[in-house]
C-alpha atoms as an extended CHARMM CRD file, in Angstrom:
* protein
*
        56  EXT
         1         1  MET       CA             -0.3020000000        0.0840000000        0.2210000000  PROA      1               0.0000000000
         2         2  LEU       CA              3.0570000000        2.4790000000        0.8670000000  PROA      2               0.0000000000
         3         3  GLY       CA              4.3550000000        1.6830000000       -2.8330000000  PROA      3               0.0000000000
         4         4  ILE       CA              1.3200000000        3.5820000000       -4.2520000000  PROA      4               0.0000000000
         5         5  ALA       CA              1.7280000000        6.5450000000       -2.1310000000  PROA      5               0.0000000000
         6         6  TRP       CA              5.8210000000        6.4700000000       -2.8490000000  PROA      6               0.0000000000
         7         7  ASN       CA              5.0690000000        6.0280000000       -6.5190000000  PROA      7               0.0000000000
         8         8  ALA       CA              2.5700000000        9.0260000000       -6.5800000000  PROA      8               0.0000000000
         9         9  HSD       CA              4.8770000000       11.6070000000       -4.5370000000  PROA      9               0.0000000000
        10        10  ILE       CA              7.6970000000       10.4260000000       -7.1330000000  PROA      10              0.0000000000
        11        11  SER       CA              5.6400000000       11.0170000000      -10.0160000000  PROA      11              0.0000000000
        12        12  ALA       CA              3.9680000000       14.2160000000       -8.6540000000  PROA      12              0.0000000000
        13        13  THR       CA              7.2950000000       16.0260000000       -7.4150000000  PROA      13              0.0000000000
        14        14  GLY       CA             10.0810000000       13.9870000000       -9.6200000000  PROA      14              0.0000000000
        15        15  ASP       CA             11.9820000000       13.5270000000       -6.1690000000  PROA      15              0.0000000000
        16        16  GLN       CA             12.2780000000       10.6860000000       -3.6060000000  PROA      16              0.0000000000
        17        17  ILE       CA             10.4760000000       10.8380000000       -0.3970000000  PROA      17              0.0000000000
        18        18  PRO       CA             12.8600000000       12.6570000000        1.9120000000  PROA      18              0.0000000000
        19        19  ALA       CA             14.7160000000       10.5290000000        4.4490000000  PROA      19              0.0000000000
        20        20  SER       CA             13.6290000000       12.6490000000        7.4510000000  PROA      20              0.0000000000
        21        21  PRO       CA             10.0480000000       14.1390000000        8.6100000000  PROA      21              0.0000000000
        22        22  PRO       CA              9.8440000000       18.0960000000        8.0870000000  PROA      22              0.0000000000
        23        23  THR       CA             10.0680000000       20.0990000000       10.7840000000  PROA      23              0.0000000000
        24        24  ILE       CA              6.8550000000       22.2450000000       11.5820000000  PROA      24              0.0000000000
        25        25  ARG       CA              7.3170000000       25.5260000000       13.4410000000  PROA      25              0.0000000000
        26        26  TYR       CA              4.0960000000       26.8020000000       15.1210000000  PROA      26              0.0000000000
        27        27  ARG       CA              3.6710000000       30.2870000000       16.4260000000  PROA      27              0.0000000000
        28        28  GLU       CA              3.6400000000       31.0280000000       20.0580000000  PROA      28              0.0000000000
        29        29  LEU       CA              0.0920000000       30.9810000000       21.4230000000  PROA      29              0.0000000000
        30        30  ASP       CA             -1.5420000000       34.1340000000       22.4290000000  PROA      30              0.0000000000
        31        31  PRO       CA             -1.6190000000       34.2340000000       26.4540000000  PROA      31              0.0000000000
        32        32  THR       CA             -4.9990000000       35.7680000000       26.2250000000  PROA      32              0.0000000000
        33        33  TRP       CA             -6.4810000000       32.7970000000       25.3380000000  PROA      33              0.0000000000
        34        34  ASN       CA             -5.2740000000       30.9340000000       28.3020000000  PROA      34              0.0000000000
        35        35  PHE       CA             -8.7390000000       30.4750000000       30.0600000000  PROA      35              0.0000000000
        36        36  ASP       CA            -11.0820000000       28.0980000000       31.6620000000  PROA      36              0.0000000000
        37        37  PHE       CA            -13.0860000000       26.8590000000       28.3280000000  PROA      37              0.0000000000
        38        38  ASP       CA            -15.6630000000       25.1820000000       30.6460000000  PROA      38              0.0000000000
        39        39  ASP       CA            -16.4060000000       28.4070000000       31.9540000000  PROA      39              0.0000000000
        40        40  HSD       CA            -20.0480000000       29.2040000000       30.5410000000  PROA      40              0.0000000000
        41        41  ASP       CA            -19.6050000000       33.1670000000       31.1360000000  PROA      41              0.0000000000
        42        42  GLU       CA            -16.2360000000       33.4180000000       29.8810000000  PROA      42              0.0000000000
        43        43  MET       CA            -17.0380000000       31.1470000000       26.7330000000  PROA      43              0.0000000000
        44        44  THR       CA            -20.0930000000       33.1940000000       25.9080000000  PROA      44              0.0000000000
        45        45  ARG       CA            -18.1340000000       36.4590000000       26.4310000000  PROA      45              0.0000000000
        46        46  ARG       CA            -15.1130000000       35.6250000000       23.9980000000  PROA      46              0.0000000000
        47        47  LEU       CA            -16.7890000000       33.5270000000       21.6260000000  PROA      47              0.0000000000
        48        48  PRO       CA            -20.5850000000       34.3080000000       21.5420000000  PROA      48              0.0000000000
        49        49  ARG       CA            -21.5230000000       32.8830000000       18.1530000000  PROA      49              0.0000000000
        50        50  LEU       CA            -19.5840000000       29.3050000000       19.1710000000  PROA      50              0.0000000000
        51        51  ALA       CA            -21.2030000000       29.5700000000       22.5850000000  PROA      51              0.0000000000
        52        52  ALA       CA            -24.4610000000       30.2360000000       21.1630000000  PROA      52              0.0000000000
        53        53  LEU       CA            -24.5510000000       26.9920000000       19.0750000000  PROA      53              0.0000000000
        54        54  HSD       CA            -22.7730000000       24.3640000000       21.4260000000  PROA      54              0.0000000000
        55        55  LEU       CA            -23.2220000000       25.5110000000       25.0870000000  PROA      55              0.0000000000
        56        56  GLU       CA            -26.4450000000       24.4870000000       26.8500000000  PROA      56              0.0000000000
């Protein structure tokens, strides 16, 4: 099964699959979003549309 993905990659890019996986760098999280997501009032204040859809 992996041979299919391997061959597709080579056909699409013309390159061999890299020996090591790529490194993904993520941005630092905004510290102001470090709050209790189980707090109904805080969720309603910060994310009103999402809270209206998903909170009871």
